[in-house]
PDB file of the backbone (N, CA, C, O) and the ligand in Angstrom, with CONECT records:
HET     ZN  A 101       1
ATOM      1  N   UNK A   1    -128.304-114.415  86.554  1.00  0.00           N
ATOM      2  CA  UNK A   1    -128.223-115.097  87.826  1.00  0.00           C
ATOM      3  C   UNK A   1    -127.658-116.473  87.641  1.00  0.00           C
ATOM      4  O   UNK A   1    -128.036-117.201  86.723  1.00  0.00           O
ATOM      5  N   UNK A   2    -126.758-116.823  88.510  1.00  0.00           N
ATOM      6  CA  UNK A   2    -126.121-118.121  88.442  1.00  0.00           C
ATOM      7  C   UNK A   2    -126.977-119.162  89.147  1.00  0.00           C
ATOM      8  O   UNK A   2    -127.242-119.057  90.344  1.00  0.00           O
ATOM      9  N   UNK A   3    -127.395-120.142  88.411  1.00  0.00           N
ATOM     10  CA  UNK A   3    -128.129-121.221  89.047  1.00  0.00           C
ATOM     11  C   UNK A   3    -127.182-122.177  89.694  1.00  0.00           C
ATOM     12  O   UNK A   3    -126.179-122.567  89.097  1.00  0.00           O
ATOM     13  N   UNK A   4    -127.478-122.555  90.889  1.00  0.00           N
ATOM     14  CA  UNK A   4    -126.585-123.460  91.622  1.00  0.00           C
ATOM     15  C   UNK A   4    -126.742-124.890  91.122  1.00  0.00           C
ATOM     16  O   UNK A   4    -127.831-125.462  91.178  1.00  0.00           O
ATOM     17  N   UNK A   5    -125.671-125.447  90.643  1.00  0.00           N
ATOM     18  CA  UNK A   5    -125.721-126.852  90.257  1.00  0.00           C
ATOM     19  C   UNK A   5    -124.576-127.588  90.927  1.00  0.00           C
ATOM     20  O   UNK A   5    -123.583-126.977  91.322  1.00  0.00           O
ATOM     21  N   UNK A   6    -124.712-128.889  91.053  1.00  0.00           N
ATOM     22  CA  UNK A   6    -123.627-129.676  91.542  1.00  0.00           C
ATOM     23  C   UNK A   6    -122.436-129.561  90.619  1.00  0.00           C
ATOM     24  O   UNK A   6    -122.584-129.690  89.403  1.00  0.00           O
ATOM     25  N   UNK A   7    -121.248-129.319  91.173  1.00  0.00           N
ATOM     26  CA  UNK A   7    -120.046-129.091  90.365  1.00  0.00           C
ATOM     27  C   UNK A   7    -119.392-130.394  89.948  1.00  0.00           C
ATOM     28  O   UNK A   7    -118.256-130.397  89.472  1.00  0.00           O
ATOM     29  N   UNK A   8    -120.088-131.485  90.121  1.00  0.00           N
ATOM     30  CA  UNK A   8    -119.577-132.756  89.663  1.00  0.00           C
ATOM     31  C   UNK A   8    -120.492-133.368  88.589  1.00  0.00           C
ATOM     32  O   UNK A   8    -120.028-133.861  87.561  1.00  0.00           O
ATOM     33  N   UNK A   9    -121.830-133.319  88.867  1.00  0.00           N
ATOM     34  CA  UNK A   9    -122.768-134.004  87.933  1.00  0.00           C
ATOM     35  C   UNK A   9    -123.690-133.016  87.222  1.00  0.00           C
ATOM     36  O   UNK A   9    -124.374-133.401  86.273  1.00  0.00           O
ATOM     37  N   UNK A  10    -123.728-131.749  87.654  1.00  0.00           N
ATOM     38  CA  UNK A  10    -124.554-130.753  87.010  1.00  0.00           C
ATOM     39  C   UNK A  10    -126.010-130.769  87.429  1.00  0.00           C
ATOM     40  O   UNK A  10    -126.839-130.067  86.848  1.00  0.00           O
ATOM     41  N   UNK A  11    -126.319-131.562  88.427  1.00  0.00           N
ATOM     42  CA  UNK A  11    -127.700-131.601  88.910  1.00  0.00           C
ATOM     43  C   UNK A  11    -128.040-130.277  89.605  1.00  0.00           C
ATOM     44  O   UNK A  11    -127.253-129.764  90.401  1.00  0.00           O
ATOM     45  N   UNK A  12    -129.233-129.727  89.291  1.00  0.00           N
ATOM     46  CA  UNK A  12    -129.645-128.502  89.955  1.00  0.00           C
ATOM     47  C   UNK A  12    -129.764-128.701  91.459  1.00  0.00           C
ATOM     48  O   UNK A  12    -130.362-129.677  91.911  1.00  0.00           O
ATOM     49  N   UNK A  13    -129.199-127.783  92.237  1.00  0.00           N
ATOM     50  CA  UNK A  13    -129.326-127.847  93.691  1.00  0.00           C
ATOM     51  C   UNK A  13    -130.033-126.593  94.155  1.00  0.00           C
ATOM     52  O   UNK A  13    -129.372-125.623  94.526  1.00  0.00           O
ATOM     53  N   UNK A  14    -131.295-126.582  94.147  1.00  0.00           N
ATOM     54  CA  UNK A  14    -132.040-125.372  94.398  1.00  0.00           C
ATOM     55  C   UNK A  14    -131.915-124.930  95.855  1.00  0.00           C
ATOM     56  O   UNK A  14    -130.847-124.498  96.287  1.00  0.00           O
ATOM     57  N   UNK A  15    -132.981-125.036  96.591  1.00  0.00           N
ATOM     58  CA  UNK A  15    -132.885-124.601  97.991  1.00  0.00           C
ATOM     59  C   UNK A  15    -132.913-125.756  98.965  1.00  0.00           C
ATOM     60  O   UNK A  15    -132.679-125.573 100.159  1.00  0.00           O
ATOM     61  N   UNK A  16    -133.199-126.942  98.465  1.00  0.00           N
ATOM     62  CA  UNK A  16    -133.310-128.096  99.322  1.00  0.00           C
ATOM     63  C   UNK A  16    -131.948-128.509  99.798  1.00  0.00           C
ATOM     64  O   UNK A  16    -131.203-129.153  99.059  1.00  0.00           O
ATOM     65  N   UNK A  17    -131.607-128.159 101.000  1.00  0.00           N
ATOM     66  CA  UNK A  17    -130.239-128.395 101.468  1.00  0.00           C
ATOM     67  C   UNK A  17    -129.963-129.873 101.723  1.00  0.00           C
ATOM     68  O   UNK A  17    -128.816-130.264 101.938  1.00  0.00           O
ATOM     69  N   UNK A  18    -130.998-130.683 101.700  1.00  0.00           N
ATOM     70  CA  UNK A  18    -130.786-132.104 101.842  1.00  0.00           C
ATOM     71  C   UNK A  18    -130.014-132.690 100.640  1.00  0.00           C
ATOM     72  O   UNK A  18    -129.489-133.803 100.693  1.00  0.00           O
ATOM     73  N   UNK A  19    -129.970-131.905  99.573  1.00  0.00           N
ATOM     74  CA  UNK A  19    -129.313-132.415  98.356  1.00  0.00           C
ATOM     75  C   UNK A  19    -127.813-132.180  98.364  1.00  0.00           C
ATOM     76  O   UNK A  19    -127.112-132.693  97.492  1.00  0.00           O
ATOM     77  N   UNK A  20    -127.297-131.419  99.325  1.00  0.00           N
ATOM     78  CA  UNK A  20    -125.870-131.121  99.351  1.00  0.00           C
ATOM     79  C   UNK A  20    -125.091-132.307  99.967  1.00  0.00           C
ATOM     80  O   UNK A  20    -125.560-132.982 100.883  1.00  0.00           O
ATOM     81  N   UNK A  21    -123.888-132.523  99.419  1.00  0.00           N
ATOM     82  CA  UNK A  21    -123.023-133.546  99.976  1.00  0.00           C
ATOM     83  C   UNK A  21    -122.435-133.087 101.289  1.00  0.00           C
ATOM     84  O   UNK A  21    -122.659-131.958 101.727  1.00  0.00           O
ATOM     85  N   UNK A  22    -121.683-133.969 101.912  1.00  0.00           N
ATOM     86  CA  UNK A  22    -121.084-133.652 103.208  1.00  0.00           C
ATOM     87  C   UNK A  22    -119.570-133.748 103.204  1.00  0.00           C
ATOM     88  O   UNK A  22    -118.977-134.621 102.571  1.00  0.00           O
ATOM     89  N   UNK A  23    -118.961-132.810 103.941  1.00  0.00           N
ATOM     90  CA  UNK A  23    -117.507-132.868 104.133  1.00  0.00           C
ATOM     91  C   UNK A  23    -117.165-133.918 105.199  1.00  0.00           C
ATOM     92  O   UNK A  23    -118.043-134.495 105.842  1.00  0.00           O
ATOM     93  N   UNK A  24    -115.870-134.139 105.357  1.00  0.00           N
ATOM     94  CA  UNK A  24    -115.408-135.149 106.300  1.00  0.00           C
ATOM     95  C   UNK A  24    -115.879-134.840 107.738  1.00  0.00           C
ATOM     96  O   UNK A  24    -116.155-135.749 108.520  1.00  0.00           O
ATOM     97  N   UNK A  25    -115.965-133.534 108.064  1.00  0.00           N
ATOM     98  CA  UNK A  25    -116.388-133.159 109.385  1.00  0.00           C
ATOM     99  C   UNK A  25    -117.913-133.050 109.540  1.00  0.00           C
ATOM    100  O   UNK A  25    -118.410-132.619 110.581  1.00  0.00           O
ATOM    101  N   UNK A  26    -118.640-133.443 108.500  1.00  0.00           N
ATOM    102  CA  UNK A  26    -120.089-133.459 108.605  1.00  0.00           C
ATOM    103  C   UNK A  26    -120.730-132.175 108.083  1.00  0.00           C
ATOM    104  O   UNK A  26    -121.951-132.128 107.931  1.00  0.00           O
ATOM    105  N   UNK A  27    -119.955-131.143 107.806  1.00  0.00           N
ATOM    106  CA  UNK A  27    -120.491-129.917 107.211  1.00  0.00           C
ATOM    107  C   UNK A  27    -121.034-130.190 105.808  1.00  0.00           C
ATOM    108  O   UNK A  27    -120.631-131.148 105.149  1.00  0.00           O
ATOM    109  N   UNK A  28    -121.932-129.352 105.376  1.00  0.00           N
ATOM    110  CA  UNK A  28    -122.440-129.511 104.044  1.00  0.00           C
ATOM    111  C   UNK A  28    -121.464-128.939 103.027  1.00  0.00           C
ATOM    112  O   UNK A  28    -120.872-127.880 103.239  1.00  0.00           O
ATOM    113  N   UNK A  29    -121.307-129.645 101.933  1.00  0.00           N
ATOM    114  CA  UNK A  29    -120.511-129.128 100.830  1.00  0.00           C
ATOM    115  C   UNK A  29    -121.358-128.128 100.066  1.00  0.00           C
ATOM    116  O   UNK A  29    -122.545-128.357  99.831  1.00  0.00           O
ATOM    117  N   UNK A  30    -120.735-127.003  99.674  1.00  0.00           N
ATOM    118  CA  UNK A  30    -121.533-126.027  98.921  1.00  0.00           C
ATOM    119  C   UNK A  30    -121.403-126.286  97.409  1.00  0.00           C
ATOM    120  O   UNK A  30    -122.084-125.642  96.612  1.00  0.00           O
ATOM    121  N   UNK A  31    -120.559-127.196  97.030  1.00  0.00           N
ATOM    122  CA  UNK A  31    -120.316-127.400  95.603  1.00  0.00           C
ATOM    123  C   UNK A  31    -120.927-128.681  95.042  1.00  0.00           C
ATOM    124  O   UNK A  31    -121.256-128.750  93.858  1.00  0.00           O
ATOM    125  N   UNK A  32    -121.079-129.710  95.908  1.00  0.00           N
ATOM    126  CA  UNK A  32    -121.427-131.006  95.343  1.00  0.00           C
ATOM    127  C   UNK A  32    -122.714-131.568  96.024  1.00  0.00           C
ATOM    128  O   UNK A  32    -123.027-131.259  97.174  1.00  0.00           O
ATOM    129  N   UNK A  33    -123.425-132.398  95.253  1.00  0.00           N
ATOM    130  CA  UNK A  33    -124.668-132.938  95.762  1.00  0.00           C
ATOM    131  C   UNK A  33    -124.357-134.228  96.555  1.00  0.00           C
ATOM    132  O   UNK A  33    -123.250-134.765  96.540  1.00  0.00           O
ATOM    133  N   UNK A  34    -125.406-134.672  97.237  1.00  0.00           N
ATOM    134  CA  UNK A  34    -125.223-135.817  98.127  1.00  0.00           C
ATOM    135  C   UNK A  34    -124.923-137.119  97.378  1.00  0.00           C
ATOM    136  O   UNK A  34    -124.365-138.061  97.941  1.00  0.00           O
ATOM    137  N   UNK A  35    -125.308-137.150  96.083  1.00  0.00           N
ATOM    138  CA  UNK A  35    -125.062-138.368  95.320  1.00  0.00           C
ATOM    139  C   UNK A  35    -123.598-138.462  94.878  1.00  0.00           C
ATOM    140  O   UNK A  35    -123.061-139.553  94.690  1.00  0.00           O
ATOM    141  N   UNK A  36    -122.977-137.317  94.720  1.00  0.00           N
ATOM    142  CA  UNK A  36    -121.583-137.305  94.238  1.00  0.00           C
ATOM    143  C   UNK A  36    -120.571-137.266  95.386  1.00  0.00           C
ATOM    144  O   UNK A  36    -119.455-137.761  95.233  1.00  0.00           O
ATOM    145  N   UNK A  37    -120.931-136.700  96.504  1.00  0.00           N
ATOM    146  CA  UNK A  37    -119.916-136.343  97.481  1.00  0.00           C
ATOM    147  C   UNK A  37    -120.438-136.638  98.913  1.00  0.00           C
ATOM    148  O   UNK A  37    -121.428-136.066  99.368  1.00  0.00           O
ATOM    149  N   UNK A  38    -119.752-137.522  99.566  1.00  0.00           N
ATOM    150  CA  UNK A  38    -120.151-137.870 100.964  1.00  0.00           C
ATOM    151  C   UNK A  38    -118.924-138.042 101.813  1.00  0.00           C
ATOM    152  O   UNK A  38    -117.956-138.690 101.415  1.00  0.00           O
ATOM    153  N   UNK A  39    -118.974-137.438 103.024  1.00  0.00           N
ATOM    154  CA  UNK A  39    -117.869-137.514 103.987  1.00  0.00           C
ATOM    155  C   UNK A  39    -116.542-137.074 103.336  1.00  0.00           C
ATOM    156  O   UNK A  39    -115.505-137.699 103.556  1.00  0.00           O
ATOM    157  N   UNK A  40    -116.583-136.015 102.548  1.00  0.00           N
ATOM    158  CA  UNK A  40    -115.363-135.452 102.016  1.00  0.00           C
ATOM    159  C   UNK A  40    -114.789-136.182 100.842  1.00  0.00           C
ATOM    160  O   UNK A  40    -113.665-135.886 100.437  1.00  0.00           O
ATOM    161  N   UNK A  41    -115.499-137.119 100.278  1.00  0.00           N
ATOM    162  CA  UNK A  41    -114.965-137.876  99.122  1.00  0.00           C
ATOM    163  C   UNK A  41    -115.999-138.050  98.042  1.00  0.00           C
ATOM    164  O   UNK A  41    -117.193-138.116  98.335  1.00  0.00           O
ATOM    165  N   UNK A  42    -115.577-138.124  96.817  1.00  0.00           N
ATOM    166  CA  UNK A  42    -116.487-138.380  95.728  1.00  0.00           C
ATOM    167  C   UNK A  42    -116.914-139.866  95.786  1.00  0.00           C
ATOM    168  O   UNK A  42    -116.111-140.761  96.051  1.00  0.00           O
ATOM    169  N   UNK A  43    -118.193-140.075  95.530  1.00  0.00           N
ATOM    170  CA  UNK A  43    -118.686-141.435  95.560  1.00  0.00           C
ATOM    171  C   UNK A  43    -118.362-142.212  94.283  1.00  0.00           C
ATOM    172  O   UNK A  43    -118.401-143.442  94.247  1.00  0.00           O
ATOM    173  N   UNK A  44    -118.047-141.462  93.262  1.00  0.00           N
ATOM    174  CA  UNK A  44    -117.727-142.090  91.974  1.00  0.00           C
ATOM    175  C   UNK A  44    -116.358-141.553  91.512  1.00  0.00           C
ATOM    176  O   UNK A  44    -116.152-140.342  91.428  1.00  0.00           O
ATOM    177  N   UNK A  45    -115.465-142.444  91.225  1.00  0.00           N
ATOM    178  CA  UNK A  45    -114.114-141.980  90.874  1.00  0.00           C
ATOM    179  C   UNK A  45    -113.755-142.204  89.436  1.00  0.00           C
ATOM    180  O   UNK A  45    -112.578-142.144  89.081  1.00  0.00           O
ATOM    181  N   UNK A  46    -114.726-142.461  88.598  1.00  0.00           N
ATOM    182  CA  UNK A  46    -114.448-142.672  87.209  1.00  0.00           C
ATOM    183  C   UNK A  46    -114.128-141.365  86.466  1.00  0.00           C
ATOM    184  O   UNK A  46    -114.004-140.312  87.091  1.00  0.00           O
ATOM    185  N   UNK A  47    -114.001-141.432  85.174  1.00  0.00           N
ATOM    186  CA  UNK A  47    -113.711-140.228  84.402  1.00  0.00           C
ATOM    187  C   UNK A  47    -115.014-139.590  83.970  1.00  0.00           C
ATOM    188  O   UNK A  47    -116.097-140.056  84.322  1.00  0.00           O
ATOM    189  N   UNK A  48    -114.899-138.533  83.215  1.00  0.00           N
ATOM    190  CA  UNK A  48    -116.062-137.745  82.885  1.00  0.00           C
ATOM    191  C   UNK A  48    -117.064-138.530  82.020  1.00  0.00           C
ATOM    192  O   UNK A  48    -118.271-138.311  82.125  1.00  0.00           O
ATOM    193  N   UNK A  49    -116.583-139.420  81.188  1.00  0.00           N
ATOM    194  CA  UNK A  49    -117.496-140.222  80.371  1.00  0.00           C
ATOM    195  C   UNK A  49    -118.338-141.145  81.249  1.00  0.00           C
ATOM    196  O   UNK A  49    -119.517-141.380  80.985  1.00  0.00           O
ATOM    197  N   UNK A  50    -117.705-141.657  82.291  1.00  0.00           N
ATOM    198  CA  UNK A  50    -118.419-142.508  83.213  1.00  0.00           C
ATOM    199  C   UNK A  50    -119.495-141.708  83.947  1.00  0.00           C
ATOM    200  O   UNK A  50    -120.596-142.199  84.198  1.00  0.00           O
ATOM    201  N   UNK A  51    -119.150-140.469  84.283  1.00  0.00           N
ATOM    202  CA  UNK A  51    -120.102-139.593  84.966  1.00  0.00           C
ATOM    203  C   UNK A  51    -121.307-139.335  84.078  1.00  0.00           C
ATOM    204  O   UNK A  51    -122.447-139.355  84.540  1.00  0.00           O
ATOM    205  N   UNK A  52    -121.046-139.095  82.805  1.00  0.00           N
ATOM    206  CA  UNK A  52    -122.118-138.857  81.857  1.00  0.00           C
ATOM    207  C   UNK A  52    -123.084-140.056  81.846  1.00  0.00           C
ATOM    208  O   UNK A  52    -124.303-139.895  81.911  1.00  0.00           O
ATOM    209  N   UNK A  53    -122.496-141.267  81.762  1.00  0.00           N
ATOM    210  CA  UNK A  53    -123.345-142.473  81.703  1.00  0.00           C
ATOM    211  C   UNK A  53    -124.127-142.666  83.018  1.00  0.00           C
ATOM    212  O   UNK A  53    -125.262-143.141  83.011  1.00  0.00           O
ATOM    213  N   UNK A  54    -123.498-142.287  84.143  1.00  0.00           N
ATOM    214  CA  UNK A  54    -124.158-142.416  85.436  1.00  0.00           C
ATOM    215  C   UNK A  54    -125.354-141.467  85.514  1.00  0.00           C
ATOM    216  O   UNK A  54    -126.377-141.797  86.113  1.00  0.00           O
ATOM    217  N   UNK A  55    -125.220-140.298  84.911  1.00  0.00           N
ATOM    218  CA  UNK A  55    -126.237-139.256  85.036  1.00  0.00           C
ATOM    219  C   UNK A  55    -127.394-139.449  84.062  1.00  0.00           C
ATOM    220  O   UNK A  55    -128.512-139.028  84.358  1.00  0.00           O
ATOM    221  N   UNK A  56    -127.162-140.063  82.926  1.00  0.00           N
ATOM    222  CA  UNK A  56    -128.193-140.167  81.910  1.00  0.00           C
ATOM    223  C   UNK A  56    -129.525-140.706  82.452  1.00  0.00           C
ATOM    224  O   UNK A  56    -130.561-140.070  82.257  1.00  0.00           O
ATOM    225  N   UNK A  57    -129.517-141.842  83.114  1.00  0.00           N
ATOM    226  CA  UNK A  57    -130.817-142.369  83.636  1.00  0.00           C
ATOM    227  C   UNK A  57    -131.533-141.407  84.569  1.00  0.00           C
ATOM    228  O   UNK A  57    -132.762-141.348  84.567  1.00  0.00           O
ATOM    229  N   UNK A  58    -130.775-140.642  85.377  1.00  0.00           N
ATOM    230  CA  UNK A  58    -131.396-139.745  86.335  1.00  0.00           C
ATOM    231  C   UNK A  58    -132.041-138.559  85.614  1.00  0.00           C
ATOM    232  O   UNK A  58    -133.141-138.133  85.964  1.00  0.00           O
ATOM    233  N   UNK A  59    -131.354-138.039  84.616  1.00  0.00           N
ATOM    234  CA  UNK A  59    -131.913-136.920  83.877  1.00  0.00           C
ATOM    235  C   UNK A  59    -133.136-137.423  83.098  1.00  0.00           C
ATOM    236  O   UNK A  59    -134.152-136.731  83.036  1.00  0.00           O
ATOM    237  N   UNK A  60    -133.046-138.617  82.506  1.00  0.00           N
ATOM    238  CA  UNK A  60    -134.164-139.180  81.787  1.00  0.00           C
ATOM    239  C   UNK A  60    -135.438-139.275  82.681  1.00  0.00           C
ATOM    240  O   UNK A  60    -136.558-139.004  82.246  1.00  0.00           O
ATOM    241  N   UNK A  61    -135.201-139.665  83.920  1.00  0.00           N
ATOM    242  CA  UNK A  61    -136.317-139.776  84.873  1.00  0.00           C
ATOM    243  C   UNK A  61    -137.014-138.457  85.049  1.00  0.00           C
ATOM    244  O   UNK A  61    -138.240-138.413  85.149  1.00  0.00           O
ATOM    245  N   UNK A  62    -136.263-137.381  85.089  1.00  0.00           N
ATOM    246  CA  UNK A  62    -136.858-136.092  85.375  1.00  0.00           C
ATOM    247  C   UNK A  62    -137.446-135.405  84.156  1.00  0.00           C
ATOM    248  O   UNK A  62    -138.265-134.498  84.301  1.00  0.00           O
ATOM    249  N   UNK A  63    -137.052-135.810  82.974  1.00  0.00           N
ATOM    250  CA  UNK A  63    -137.564-135.163  81.779  1.00  0.00           C
ATOM    251  C   UNK A  63    -138.057-136.213  80.783  1.00  0.00           C
ATOM    252  O   UNK A  63    -137.282-136.969  80.196  1.00  0.00           O
ATOM    253  N   UNK A  64    -139.361-136.224  80.622  1.00  0.00           N
ATOM    254  CA  UNK A  64    -139.980-137.297  79.846  1.00  0.00           C
ATOM    255  C   UNK A  64    -139.843-137.096  78.303  1.00  0.00           C
ATOM    256  O   UNK A  64    -139.923-138.054  77.533  1.00  0.00           O
ATOM    257  N   UNK A  65    -139.645-135.879  77.903  1.00  0.00           N
ATOM    258  CA  UNK A  65    -139.727-135.574  76.477  1.00  0.00           C
ATOM    259  C   UNK A  65    -138.393-135.527  75.755  1.00  0.00           C
ATOM    260  O   UNK A  65    -138.316-135.032  74.631  1.00  0.00           O
ATOM    261  N   UNK A  66    -137.344-136.034  76.381  1.00  0.00           N
ATOM    262  CA  UNK A  66    -136.049-135.977  75.705  1.00  0.00           C
ATOM    263  C   UNK A  66    -135.543-137.389  75.407  1.00  0.00           C
ATOM    264  O   UNK A  66    -135.866-138.340  76.119  1.00  0.00           O
ATOM    265  N   UNK A  67    -134.780-137.505  74.388  1.00  0.00           N
ATOM    266  CA  UNK A  67    -134.185-138.816  74.036  1.00  0.00           C
ATOM    267  C   UNK A  67    -132.914-138.995  74.816  1.00  0.00           C
ATOM    268  O   UNK A  67    -132.308-138.037  75.297  1.00  0.00           O
ATOM    269  N   UNK A  68    -132.525-140.239  74.930  1.00  0.00           N
ATOM    270  CA  UNK A  68    -131.260-140.547  75.609  1.00  0.00           C
ATOM    271  C   UNK A  68    -130.092-139.867  74.955  1.00  0.00           C
ATOM    272  O   UNK A  68    -129.186-139.376  75.628  1.00  0.00           O
ATOM    273  N   UNK A  69    -130.112-139.837  73.613  1.00  0.00           N
ATOM    274  CA  UNK A  69    -129.005-139.205  72.871  1.00  0.00           C
ATOM    275  C   UNK A  69    -128.912-137.728  73.190  1.00  0.00           C
ATOM    276  O   UNK A  69    -127.819-137.181  73.334  1.00  0.00           O
ATOM    277  N   UNK A  70    -130.080-137.074  73.302  1.00  0.00           N
ATOM    278  CA  UNK A  70    -130.087-135.656  73.627  1.00  0.00           C
ATOM    279  C   UNK A  70    -129.527-135.384  75.035  1.00  0.00           C
ATOM    280  O   UNK A  70    -128.763-134.443  75.251  1.00  0.00           O
ATOM    281  N   UNK A  71    -129.935-136.239  75.978  1.00  0.00           N
ATOM    282  CA  UNK A  71    -129.468-136.064  77.338  1.00  0.00           C
ATOM    283  C   UNK A  71    -127.973-136.246  77.364  1.00  0.00           C
ATOM    284  O   UNK A  71    -127.267-135.449  77.983  1.00  0.00           O
ATOM    285  N   UNK A  72    -127.466-137.284  76.704  1.00  0.00           N
ATOM    286  CA  UNK A  72    -126.043-137.558  76.692  1.00  0.00           C
ATOM    287  C   UNK A  72    -125.276-136.369  76.090  1.00  0.00           C
ATOM    288  O   UNK A  72    -124.234-135.977  76.615  1.00  0.00           O
ATOM    289  N   UNK A  73    -125.783-135.803  75.001  1.00  0.00           N
ATOM    290  CA  UNK A  73    -125.125-134.679  74.345  1.00  0.00           C
ATOM    291  C   UNK A  73    -125.118-133.475  75.281  1.00  0.00           C
ATOM    292  O   UNK A  73    -124.124-132.753  75.367  1.00  0.00           O
ATOM    293  N   UNK A  74    -126.241-133.259  75.988  1.00  0.00           N
ATOM    294  CA  UNK A  74    -126.357-132.104  76.886  1.00  0.00           C
ATOM    295  C   UNK A  74    -125.343-132.258  78.028  1.00  0.00           C
ATOM    296  O   UNK A  74    -124.642-131.309  78.381  1.00  0.00           O
ATOM    297  N   UNK A  75    -125.277-133.456  78.595  1.00  0.00           N
ATOM    298  CA  UNK A  75    -124.348-133.655  79.740  1.00  0.00           C
ATOM    299  C   UNK A  75    -122.897-133.475  79.250  1.00  0.00           C
ATOM    300  O   UNK A  75    -122.074-132.926  79.982  1.00  0.00           O
ATOM    301  N   UNK A  76    -122.579-133.912  78.066  1.00  0.00           N
ATOM    302  CA  UNK A  76    -121.211-133.767  77.558  1.00  0.00           C
ATOM    303  C   UNK A  76    -120.850-132.333  77.347  1.00  0.00           C
ATOM    304  O   UNK A  76    -119.672-131.976  77.315  1.00  0.00           O
ATOM    305  N   UNK A  77    -121.881-131.482  77.197  1.00  0.00           N
ATOM    306  CA  UNK A  77    -121.586-130.070  77.096  1.00  0.00           C
ATOM    307  C   UNK A  77    -121.439-129.385  78.434  1.00  0.00           C
ATOM    308  O   UNK A  77    -120.596-128.506  78.611  1.00  0.00           O
ATOM    309  N   UNK A  78    -122.293-129.811  79.399  1.00  0.00           N
ATOM    310  CA  UNK A  78    -122.317-129.180  80.715  1.00  0.00           C
ATOM    311  C   UNK A  78    -121.160-129.579  81.573  1.00  0.00           C
ATOM    312  O   UNK A  78    -120.497-128.728  82.167  1.00  0.00           O
ATOM    313  N   UNK A  79    -120.896-130.901  81.649  1.00  0.00           N
ATOM    314  CA  UNK A  79    -119.931-131.397  82.645  1.00  0.00           C
ATOM    315  C   UNK A  79    -118.526-130.814  82.520  1.00  0.00           C
ATOM    316  O   UNK A  79    -117.912-130.487  83.535  1.00  0.00           O
ATOM    317  N   UNK A  80    -117.994-130.672  81.288  1.00  0.00           N
ATOM    318  CA  UNK A  80    -116.610-130.158  81.235  1.00  0.00           C
ATOM    319  C   UNK A  80    -116.414-128.775  81.845  1.00  0.00           C
ATOM    320  O   UNK A  80    -115.292-128.394  82.180  1.00  0.00           O
ATOM    321  N   UNK A  81    -117.499-128.028  81.990  1.00  0.00           N
ATOM    322  CA  UNK A  81    -117.390-126.700  82.594  1.00  0.00           C
ATOM    323  C   UNK A  81    -117.484-126.685  84.131  1.00  0.00           C
ATOM    324  O   UNK A  81    -117.263-125.652  84.762  1.00  0.00           O
ATOM    325  N   UNK A  82    -117.804-127.806  84.702  1.00  0.00           N
ATOM    326  CA  UNK A  82    -117.955-127.868  86.146  1.00  0.00           C
ATOM    327  C   UNK A  82    -116.607-127.961  86.807  1.00  0.00           C
ATOM    328  O   UNK A  82    -115.626-128.416  86.219  1.00  0.00           O
ATOM    329  N   UNK A  83    -116.584-127.515  88.056  1.00  0.00           N
ATOM    330  CA  UNK A  83    -115.338-127.392  88.822  1.00  0.00           C
ATOM    331  C   UNK A  83    -114.561-128.708  88.870  1.00  0.00           C
ATOM    332  O   UNK A  83    -113.338-128.719  88.725  1.00  0.00           O
ATOM    333  N   UNK A  84    -115.275-129.810  89.073  1.00  0.00           N
ATOM    334  CA  UNK A  84    -114.589-131.093  89.215  1.00  0.00           C
ATOM    335  C   UNK A  84    -113.832-131.493  87.950  1.00  0.00           C
ATOM    336  O   UNK A  84    -112.804-132.163  88.044  1.00  0.00           O
ATOM    337  N   UNK A  85    -114.314-131.098  86.769  1.00  0.00           N
ATOM    338  CA  UNK A  85    -113.764-131.618  85.538  1.00  0.00           C
ATOM    339  C   UNK A  85    -112.944-130.584  84.758  1.00  0.00           C
ATOM    340  O   UNK A  85    -112.218-130.917  83.821  1.00  0.00           O
ATOM    341  N   UNK A  86    -113.082-129.338  85.169  1.00  0.00           N
ATOM    342  CA  UNK A  86    -112.517-128.242  84.386  1.00  0.00           C
ATOM    343  C   UNK A  86    -111.021-128.350  84.155  1.00  0.00           C
ATOM    344  O   UNK A  86    -110.531-128.026  83.073  1.00  0.00           O
ATOM    345  N   UNK A  87    -110.310-128.794  85.146  1.00  0.00           N
ATOM    346  CA  UNK A  87    -108.840-128.784  85.064  1.00  0.00           C
ATOM    347  C   UNK A  87    -108.268-130.093  84.566  1.00  0.00           C
ATOM    348  O   UNK A  87    -107.060-130.315  84.648  1.00  0.00           O
ATOM    349  N   UNK A  88    -109.123-130.964  84.047  1.00  0.00           N
ATOM    350  CA  UNK A  88    -108.624-132.208  83.585  1.00  0.00           C
ATOM    351  C   UNK A  88    -108.097-132.138  82.141  1.00  0.00           C
ATOM    352  O   UNK A  88    -107.632-133.143  81.604  1.00  0.00           O
TER     353      UNK A  88
HETATM  354 ZN    ZN A 101    -123.667-134.311  91.909  1.00  0.00          ZN2+
END
């Protein structure tokens, strides 16, 4: 089963639809979370390394037993497979 994650930052987007970003017309984006994508545009326009650094503190908040280095390594593995970064 494919777990739904944000195709920009890799954050799990379970069933809480408040977490989805919005298109320019106000519709919900099915691919991106509200932190990455609002009104049809990405909120962060840096490169993938910048995205990793942006995500590290958020992932750390949610998981108490991992080191920053582990989180960074994990993100560097996940993010390149996501839709936003795949074709770069
Ligand atoms: Zn996101």
